[in-house]
C-alpha positions as CSV (number, residue, x, y, z in Angstrom):
1,M,-36.1,-46.0,21.4
2,R,-34.3,-42.9,20.9
3,S,-32.9,-41.1,24.2
4,V,-33.9,-37.7,24.4
5,G,-32.7,-35.8,27.5
6,M,-33.8,-32.4,28.9
7,R,-33.7,-28.8,27.8
8,T,-31.9,-26.3,30.3
9,R,-32.5,-22.5,30.3
10,V,-30.7,-20.1,32.4
11,V,-30.8,-16.3,32.0
12,V,-27.8,-14.3,33.4
13,G,-28.5,-11.0,31.3
14,A,-26.9,-9.2,28.5
15,M,-26.0,-6.0,26.6
16,M,-25.9,-5.5,23.0
17,L,-23.2,-3.5,21.4
18,A,-24.8,-2.0,18.0
19,G,-23.4,-3.3,14.8
20,G,-21.4,-6.3,16.6
21,I,-22.0,-9.7,17.5
22,A,-22.2,-9.6,21.3
23,G,-22.1,-6.9,24.5
24,S,-20.0,-7.6,27.4
25,A,-18.6,-11.2,27.3
26,D,-19.2,-11.7,31.3
27,A,-23.2,-11.2,30.2
28,L,-23.4,-14.2,28.1
29,S,-25.9,-16.9,28.8
30,F,-26.5,-19.9,26.8
31,T,-29.9,-22.5,26.8
32,V,-28.3,-25.8,26.4
33,T,-30.4,-28.7,24.9
34,D,-29.4,-32.5,25.0
35,L,-29.4,-33.8,21.5
36,G,-29.8,-37.4,22.7
37,T,-28.9,-40.3,21.0
38,L,-29.9,-42.8,18.2
39,G,-30.8,-45.4,20.6
40,G,-27.2,-46.2,21.8
41,T,-25.0,-44.7,24.7
42,F,-23.3,-41.7,23.4
43,S,-23.3,-39.0,20.7
44,R,-21.1,-36.4,19.7
45,G,-21.9,-32.9,17.6
46,Y,-19.2,-32.1,15.1
47,G,-20.7,-29.6,13.0
48,I,-23.7,-26.9,12.6
49,N,-24.9,-24.8,9.8
50,D,-26.6,-21.3,10.1
51,N,-30.1,-22.8,10.2
52,G,-29.2,-24.5,13.5
53,I,-29.1,-28.0,12.4
54,V,-26.4,-30.3,13.4
55,T,-24.5,-33.5,12.3
56,G,-21.7,-35.5,14.5
57,V,-22.0,-39.3,15.1
58,S,-24.4,-41.5,17.5
59,Q,-24.4,-44.9,18.7
60,I,-27.3,-47.1,17.7
61,P,-28.7,-49.9,19.5
62,L,-26.7,-52.6,17.3
63,N,-23.8,-54.1,18.5
64,G,-22.1,-50.9,18.9
65,V,-22.4,-49.5,15.6
66,Q,-22.0,-45.7,14.7
67,R,-23.8,-43.5,12.6
68,A,-23.7,-40.1,11.1
69,F,-26.8,-37.9,12.3
70,T,-28.4,-34.7,11.7
71,S,-30.3,-33.0,14.1
72,D,-33.0,-30.3,14.0
73,G,-31.8,-29.1,17.7
74,T,-34.5,-30.5,19.7
75,P,-34.7,-33.7,22.0
76,G,-35.4,-36.7,19.9
77,G,-34.5,-34.6,16.5
78,M,-31.9,-37.0,15.4
79,V,-32.0,-38.6,12.1
80,D,-30.0,-41.8,11.4
81,L,-28.3,-40.6,7.6
82,G,-27.2,-44.4,7.3
83,R,-24.7,-45.8,5.5
84,L,-23.2,-46.4,1.8
85,P,-25.0,-49.1,0.3
86,S,-21.6,-51.0,-0.8
87,G,-20.0,-51.0,2.4
88,G,-20.0,-51.8,6.2
89,S,-22.3,-50.7,9.0
90,H,-20.6,-47.3,10.5
91,S,-20.7,-43.7,9.1
92,F,-19.2,-40.4,10.6
93,G,-20.8,-36.8,9.8
94,Y,-18.1,-34.5,10.3
95,D,-19.7,-30.8,8.8
96,I,-23.1,-29.8,7.2
97,N,-23.5,-26.5,5.2
98,N,-26.3,-24.3,5.0
99,L,-28.4,-26.6,2.2
100,G,-28.1,-29.5,4.7
101,Q,-25.5,-31.4,2.7
102,V,-23.1,-33.4,5.2
103,T,-19.5,-34.5,4.8
104,G,-17.8,-37.2,6.8
105,Y,-16.9,-40.8,5.9
106,S,-18.7,-44.5,5.4
107,Y,-17.4,-47.6,5.7
108,V,-16.8,-49.8,2.6
109,F,-16.6,-53.2,1.7
110,G,-13.3,-54.7,2.7
111,G,-12.8,-52.6,6.2
112,S,-11.8,-49.6,4.6
113,Y,-14.0,-45.8,4.7
114,H,-14.3,-43.4,1.9
115,A,-15.5,-39.9,2.3
116,I,-18.8,-38.9,1.6
117,R,-21.5,-36.3,0.3
118,S,-25.0,-36.8,1.9
119,N,-27.8,-34.3,0.8
120,G,-28.9,-35.1,4.6
121,T,-31.4,-37.7,4.2
122,P,-31.4,-41.1,5.5
123,G,-29.6,-43.1,2.6
124,G,-28.6,-40.2,0.8
125,M,-24.9,-40.8,0.7
126,V,-22.4,-40.5,-2.3
127,D,-18.9,-42.2,-2.3
128,L,-16.3,-39.5,-3.3
129,G,-13.9,-42.0,-3.6
130,T,-10.1,-41.7,-3.1
131,L,-6.9,-40.6,-4.2
132,G,-5.8,-43.8,-5.5
133,G,-5.7,-45.5,-1.9
134,S,-7.6,-47.6,0.3
135,Y,-9.0,-44.9,3.0
136,S,-10.6,-41.3,2.6
137,T,-12.5,-39.0,5.0
138,G,-14.2,-35.7,4.6
139,F,-13.7,-33.3,7.0
140,G,-15.1,-29.8,5.9
141,I,-17.9,-28.8,3.5
142,N,-18.9,-25.2,2.0
143,N,-22.2,-23.7,0.7
144,S,-21.3,-24.9,-2.8
145,G,-21.2,-28.5,-1.9
146,W,-17.1,-28.6,-2.1
147,V,-15.6,-31.1,0.2
148,T,-11.9,-31.0,1.6
149,G,-10.4,-33.9,3.5
150,D,-7.7,-36.0,3.3
151,S,-7.2,-39.5,1.5
152,L,-4.4,-42.1,0.9
153,I,-2.7,-41.5,-2.5
154,A,-1.7,-44.6,-4.8
155,G,0.0,-47.3,-2.6
156,N,-1.4,-46.2,0.4
157,S,2.0,-44.4,1.2
158,A,0.7,-41.2,2.8
159,Y,-2.2,-39.0,3.2
160,H,-2.9,-35.8,1.0
161,A,-5.5,-33.3,1.5
162,F,-8.1,-33.3,-1.3
163,L,-10.5,-30.7,-2.9
164,S,-13.6,-32.4,-4.3
165,N,-16.5,-31.1,-6.4
166,G,-19.2,-33.3,-4.1
167,T,-19.2,-36.3,-7.2
168,P,-17.4,-39.3,-7.3
169,G,-14.3,-39.0,-8.9
170,G,-14.0,-35.2,-8.3
171,M,-10.9,-35.3,-5.8
172,V,-7.8,-33.0,-6.6
173,D,-4.9,-33.6,-4.5
174,L,-3.9,-30.3,-3.0
175,G,-0.4,-31.2,-2.3
176,T,1.8,-30.7,0.6
177,L,4.3,-28.5,2.4
178,G,7.1,-30.0,0.8
179,G,7.0,-33.1,3.0
180,S,5.1,-36.4,2.6
181,T,1.6,-36.1,3.9
182,S,-1.1,-33.4,4.2
183,H,-4.7,-33.3,5.6
184,G,-7.5,-31.1,4.8
185,Y,-10.2,-29.9,7.7
186,A,-12.2,-26.9,6.6
187,I,-12.9,-25.0,3.6
188,N,-14.9,-21.4,3.3
189,D,-17.2,-20.1,0.8
190,G,-14.1,-18.8,-1.4
191,G,-12.8,-22.5,-1.7
192,W,-9.9,-21.6,0.8
193,V,-8.7,-24.8,2.8
194,T,-7.0,-25.1,6.2
195,G,-5.5,-27.9,7.6
196,Y,-1.9,-29.4,8.1
197,S,0.9,-30.6,6.5
198,N,4.6,-31.9,6.9
199,N,7.4,-29.7,5.4
200,R,10.7,-30.7,4.3
201,S,12.0,-31.0,7.7
202,G,9.3,-33.4,8.7
203,A,7.7,-31.2,11.1
204,H,3.6,-30.6,11.0
205,H,2.6,-26.9,10.2
206,A,-0.8,-25.1,9.6
207,F,-1.3,-24.1,6.2
208,L,-3.7,-22.1,4.0
209,S,-4.4,-23.4,0.7
210,N,-6.3,-21.8,-2.4
211,G,-7.8,-24.8,-3.4
212,T,-5.6,-25.4,-6.3
213,P,-2.6,-27.8,-6.3
214,N,0.7,-27.0,-4.6
215,S,-1.1,-23.8,-3.2
216,M,-0.2,-24.2,0.2
217,V,1.2,-21.3,2.3
218,D,2.7,-22.0,5.8
219,L,1.2,-20.4,8.4
220,G,4.0,-21.0,10.8
221,T,3.8,-21.9,14.4
222,L,3.9,-20.9,18.0
223,G,6.9,-22.1,18.3
224,G,6.7,-25.9,17.9
225,T,4.2,-27.7,15.7
226,S,0.6,-26.1,14.4
227,I,-2.9,-27.7,13.1
228,G,-5.2,-25.7,11.0
229,F,-8.6,-26.7,12.0
230,D,-11.2,-24.3,10.9
231,I,-11.5,-21.2,8.8
232,N,-14.0,-18.4,8.0
233,N,-14.9,-16.4,5.2
234,D,-12.7,-13.7,5.7
235,R,-9.9,-16.4,5.9
236,W,-9.1,-16.1,9.5
237,V,-7.8,-19.5,10.9
238,T,-8.2,-21.4,14.1
239,G,-6.7,-24.6,15.5
240,Y,-3.6,-25.3,17.9
241,S,0.3,-25.0,18.3
242,A,2.5,-26.6,20.8
243,V,4.1,-23.6,22.3
244,G,7.6,-23.3,22.0
245,V,9.6,-26.5,23.1
246,T,7.1,-27.3,25.8
247,G,5.1,-29.5,23.4
248,R,1.9,-28.2,25.0
249,N,-0.4,-27.0,22.7
250,H,-2.2,-23.6,22.7
251,A,-5.6,-22.9,20.7
252,F,-4.4,-19.8,18.1
253,L,-6.0,-17.1,15.9
254,S,-4.2,-16.5,12.4
255,N,-5.5,-13.8,10.0
256,G,-4.4,-16.2,7.5
257,T,-1.1,-14.9,6.7
258,P,2.4,-16.7,7.7
259,N,3.8,-16.2,11.3
260,S,0.5,-14.7,12.4
261,M,-0.6,-16.7,14.9
262,Q,-2.0,-14.9,18.2
263,D,-1.9,-17.5,21.6
264,L,-5.3,-17.7,23.3
265,G,-3.8,-19.1,26.3
266,T,-5.9,-21.6,28.3
267,L,-8.8,-22.1,30.9
268,G,-6.0,-22.2,33.8
269,G,-4.4,-25.6,32.4
270,L,-1.6,-26.6,30.2
271,Q,-3.2,-27.0,26.8
272,S,-5.9,-26.0,24.8
273,F,-7.3,-26.6,21.2
274,G,-9.1,-24.4,18.6
275,Y,-11.9,-26.2,16.6
276,G,-14.3,-23.6,15.1
277,I,-14.3,-20.0,14.3
278,N,-17.6,-18.2,12.5
279,D,-17.5,-15.0,10.5
280,N,-17.6,-12.5,13.7
281,K,-14.4,-14.2,14.8
282,W,-15.9,-16.2,17.6
283,L,-13.9,-19.5,18.6
284,V,-14.7,-22.3,20.1
285,G,-12.8,-25.7,21.3
286,S,-11.4,-27.2,24.6
287,S,-9.1,-26.3,27.4
288,N,-7.6,-27.9,30.3
289,T,-8.9,-26.3,33.6
290,A,-6.6,-25.7,36.5
291,N,-7.5,-29.0,37.9
292,G,-6.5,-30.6,34.5
293,A,-10.6,-31.5,33.5
294,L,-11.6,-30.6,30.1
295,A,-13.7,-27.8,29.5
296,A,-15.7,-26.1,26.4
297,F,-14.6,-22.7,25.7
298,L,-15.7,-19.9,23.9
299,Y,-13.5,-16.8,22.9
300,T,-15.2,-13.6,21.4
301,D,-14.0,-10.8,19.2
302,T,-13.8,-8.9,22.3
303,S,-12.5,-11.2,24.9
304,T,-9.4,-10.9,26.5
305,V,-9.3,-14.7,27.9
306,M,-11.2,-17.8,27.2
307,L,-14.8,-18.2,28.8
308,N,-15.5,-21.6,30.3
309,L,-18.8,-22.3,28.6
310,N,-19.7,-24.6,31.8
311,E,-20.1,-21.2,33.4
312,L,-22.4,-19.8,30.8
313,I,-25.3,-22.3,31.5
314,G,-25.7,-22.2,35.3
315,L,-24.5,-24.4,38.0
316,N,-27.3,-26.7,38.1
317,S,-27.5,-27.6,34.4
318,G,-26.2,-31.2,35.0
319,W,-23.7,-30.8,32.2
320,N,-20.0,-31.2,32.0
321,L,-19.5,-29.8,28.8
322,E,-16.2,-31.0,27.5
323,S,-15.6,-29.6,23.7
324,A,-17.2,-27.3,21.5
325,E,-16.5,-28.5,18.1
326,A,-18.5,-25.8,15.7
327,I,-20.0,-22.3,16.0
328,N,-22.3,-21.0,13.5
329,N,-22.7,-17.2,12.7
330,R,-25.7,-16.9,15.2
331,G,-24.0,-17.8,18.2
332,Q,-24.8,-21.6,18.4
333,I,-22.4,-24.1,19.6
334,T,-22.6,-27.8,19.3
335,G,-19.7,-30.1,20.7
336,Y,-20.1,-33.0,23.2
337,G,-20.1,-33.0,27.2
338,T,-21.1,-35.5,30.0
339,Y,-24.8,-35.9,31.0
340,N,-26.2,-38.0,33.0
341,G,-23.1,-40.0,33.0
342,Q,-23.2,-40.3,29.4
343,T,-21.4,-38.3,26.7
344,H,-24.0,-36.6,24.5
345,A,-24.0,-34.1,21.7
346,F,-25.3,-30.5,23.0
347,L,-26.8,-27.5,21.4
348,L,-25.8,-24.1,22.9
349,T,-28.1,-21.1,21.8
350,L,-27.3,-17.3,23.0
351,D,-30.2,-16.2,25.0
352,A,-32.3,-13.9,23.3
353,A,-31.1,-10.7,24.8
354,V,-27.6,-11.5,23.4
355,V,-28.4,-12.9,19.5
356,P,-25.6,-12.1,17.5
357,V,-26.1,-8.8,15.3
358,P,-24.1,-9.7,12.2
359,A,-21.7,-7.1,10.8
360,P,-23.1,-5.4,7.4
361,A,-20.7,-7.5,5.3
362,V,-21.9,-10.8,6.7
363,L,-25.6,-9.6,6.4
364,G,-24.9,-9.1,2.8
365,L,-24.0,-12.6,2.7
366,L,-26.7,-14.1,4.4
367,G,-29.0,-12.4,1.8
368,M,-27.5,-14.2,-0.9
369,G,-27.2,-17.5,1.2
370,L,-23.7,-17.8,1.2
371,V,-22.5,-17.7,4.7
372,S,-20.5,-20.7,5.2
373,A,-21.6,-23.6,7.8
374,L,-18.3,-23.9,9.9
375,G,-17.4,-26.1,11.9
376,R,-15.4,-29.6,12.5
377,R,-15.5,-32.2,15.0
378,K,-12.5,-33.3,16.5
379,K,-10.6,-34.9,13.6
380,T,-8.4,-38.0,14.0
381,V,-4.9,-36.3,13.6
382,Q,-3.0,-38.5,11.0
383,V,0.8,-38.1,11.7
């Protein structure tokens, strides 16, 4: 039986700025919805499209098996997307576009896993193959159905970022920044990809690629290493970078050009991580607080500091929101946190008074059905 949970609504009050996505950041408030599970003990939300449909992974009541899901954003609305017919039991969903197509991965015979594109219905997965190696994962998908991710190359010697047209055998190796490895994490509607790659010295740096082989541009760092996790349709990138020689990571915002990273700070703790960005330059992620705990954050286009999302849903919600993974152009956010002692996927919806009003350029894209479904999940960083 599917665990469904409850819905909490807290209205704090809000104000609008004409033509912008939001008013005073201090006045924002959200409704939080527990998306439940597929019958197991946990779920995590990793991607959300502009229709509010969420994808992620949840345990099912079968020996700890984990499955990709879609959810319509209501309690009990999860659908098990199944797995590749020629494989093992597990599958994962990492991103979803406005057509409801999902990318992620599914296990195949022999214990390896392959990147998939699903039509969003049970059993609708297509195996995207690999770059010649045993493993691949799809992390990002745009509204044309193009997928980026990473794959082991022939000989299983290294992972390389790929771009796929969403059909079997359609992968293209995007190359590296001069080193041996690269990983693609997000793609926008123009086909621009971000992720990270080792450079010639072996350090991993965030990159921007136009989707053709060997076109990666090094976005630089905040002093250490860096990883690009998401990109919007104006090529703004978020992710995280080590600050100086401390090794402590901070979320960043980059305009997609080299050495343009802005350090977004933290929620008072040592580290923060940027995971999602929408076309209005609203960012979400996870940060340590002053007491060391992890908390989901929001950083808006008018913010000067991170906002702790736990403080925007009311003190008695019963939730500890740990990580915000993706945000759509309506300001809806998915991720995961602790609720009733279990890790569950959540959906945050802006209260009616502060629903975003996209900029004219974004409205035009909406009219053409071209606004990208952004969002990532927390990727497993392969070094």
